[in-house]
C-alpha positions in Angstrom: 104.2 100.4 116.3 105.4 103.4 118.3 108.6 105.4 117.9 111.6 104.0 119.7 115.1 104.9 120.5 116.1 103.1 117.3 114.1 105.6 115.2 116.1 108.6 116.4 119.3 108.8 114.3 121.5 110.9 116.6 120.4 108.9 119.7 120.7 105.6 117.8 124.3 106.4 116.7 125.3 107.6 120.2 123.7 104.5 121.7 125.8 102.3 119.4 129.0 103.9 120.5 128.1 103.9 124.2 126.9 100.3 124.0 130.0 99.1 122.2 132.3 100.9 124.7 130.3 99.7 127.8 130.3 96.1 126.6 134.0 96.3 125.9 134.8 97.8 129.4 132.7 95.1 131.0 134.6 92.4 129.1 131.7 91.4 126.8 132.0 90.5 123.1 129.2 90.5 120.5 129.0 87.5 118.1 126.9 87.0 115.0 125.4 89.4 112.6 122.1 91.2 112.2 119.5 89.0 110.5 119.0 89.8 106.8 115.3 89.1 107.2 113.2 92.2 107.7 110.6 90.4 110.0 111.4 87.8 112.7 110.8 86.7 116.2 113.9 87.0 118.4 114.0 84.7 121.4 116.3 85.9 124.1 117.6 83.2 126.5 118.4 82.5 129.1 116.4 85.1 130.9 117.5 84.8 134.6 118.3 88.3 135.8 117.3 92.0 135.5 120.8 92.5 133.9 119.5 90.6 130.8 117.6 93.7 129.8 120.4 96.3 129.6 122.9 93.9 128.2 120.4 92.7 125.5 119.6 96.3 124.5 123.4 97.0 124.2 124.0 93.9 122.1 121.0 94.8 119.9 122.4 98.3 119.5 125.9 97.0 118.5 124.3 94.7 115.9 122.2 97.6 114.6 118.8 95.9 115.3 115.6 97.8 115.7 113.7 95.6 118.1 110.5 95.7 120.2 110.3 93.6 123.4 107.4 92.4 125.5 107.3 93.1 129.2 104.9 92.8 132.1 102.4 95.7 132.2 103.6 97.0 135.6 106.9 98.1 133.9 104.8 100.6 131.9 103.2 102.5 134.8 104.1 106.0 135.6 106.9 107.4 135.9 108.8 104.9 133.6 106.1 103.9 131.1 107.1 106.4 128.4 110.7 105.5 128.7 109.9 101.8 128.5 107.9 102.3 125.3 110.7 104.5 123.8 113.1 101.7 124.5 110.9 99.4 122.4 108.6 98.0 125.1 105.2 96.5 124.5 103.1 96.1 127.7 101.6 92.6 128.3 99.0 92.2 131.0 99.5 88.7 132.3 96.5 88.9 134.6 94.1 89.0 131.6 93.4 86.3 129.1 94.1 87.8 125.7 95.2 86.4 122.4 98.7 87.7 122.5 99.8 85.2 119.8 97.1 86.3 117.3 97.6 90.0 118.0 101.3 89.7 117.4 100.8 87.8 114.2 98.5 90.6 113.1 101.2 93.1 113.9 103.6 91.2 111.7 101.0 91.1 108.9 100.7 94.9 109.1 104.5 95.6 109.1 107.1 95.5 106.4 109.8 95.4 109.1 109.4 94.0 112.6 111.5 92.2 115.1 110.0 91.3 118.5 112.1 90.0 121.4 110.3 87.3 123.4 111.9 85.5 126.3 110.6 81.9 126.0 110.7 81.4 129.8 108.2 84.3 130.2 109.9 85.3 133.5 113.2 85.5 135.3 112.1 82.9 137.7 113.0 79.2 137.3 110.6 77.4 135.0 110.4 73.8 134.0 109.0 74.4 130.5 109.3 77.2 128.0 106.2 79.0 126.8 105.5 78.3 123.2 103.9 81.5 122.2 107.0 82.7 120.4 106.9 79.6 118.2 103.2 79.9 117.3 103.8 83.6 116.5 106.6 82.7 114.1 104.5 80.0 112.5 101.4 82.1 112.2 103.3 85.1 110.8 105.5 82.9 108.6 108.7 84.4 110.0 111.9 82.9 111.2 113.1 82.7 114.8 116.4 84.4 115.6 118.2 82.5 118.4 119.8 85.2 120.5 121.7 84.6 123.6 123.6 86.1 126.6 126.3 83.8 127.9 127.4 85.3 131.2 130.1 82.7 131.8 131.9 83.6 128.6 130.6 87.2 128.5 129.4 86.8 124.9 126.1 87.9 123.5 124.6 87.9 120.0 122.6 85.9 117.5 123.6 82.4 116.9 121.4 81.3 114.1 118.0 81.7 112.4 115.5 78.9 112.6 112.8 78.6 110.0 110.0 76.7 111.9 108.9 73.5 110.2 105.5 73.4 111.9 106.7 70.4 114.0 107.1 72.0 117.4 108.7 69.0 119.0 111.4 68.7 116.4 112.0 72.5 116.3 112.1 72.8 120.1 114.6 70.0 120.3 116.9 72.0 117.9 116.3 75.2 119.9 117.1 73.6 123.2 120.2 72.0 121.8 121.4 75.4 120.7 121.0 76.8 124.2 122.4 73.8 126.0 125.9 75.3 126.5 124.9 78.8 127.3 125.0 80.1 130.9 122.7 82.8 132.3 123.5 85.3 135.0 121.8 83.0 137.5 122.5 79.5 136.0 120.4 77.6 138.6 117.3 79.3 137.1 117.8 78.1 133.5 
């Protein structure tokens, strides 16, 4: 994996204090604690707005998480590509058929520490079904899923719980959806 903002001690410390102050000024609270596991998939839901990205990064900074996130390839074009990678971004080309699940599982197998944020909706637009790639990555890599959230109604963000996939996707997805049932995104009609 590439060097990120979280690898730069001075910047990381500065970002922690800036994030904590900004969230407080905006009326946000952070709940939960950083996972004790060194490797996990972090799902971020609901994903309904461009505001999810900066608020998520601030919450991750306050929790002390070193995370990578997946974003559409167009975000990584010049002039912002270098900054996006420095912020932990991994470009995903949605126009090409690639085995993103297997390549992410392989990245987990090569890493002692890795946390990857994956929005299960796959987009900010309204979707009827979540993509299940995050689940198959967690099962394939034998890592838990951190259930992270941004509740814009209560202005609370954080990590609610860790789910260790059983391999029964229907049962596990029911538990995941139940966790997110009371959480309101920035644009609730899209969740």
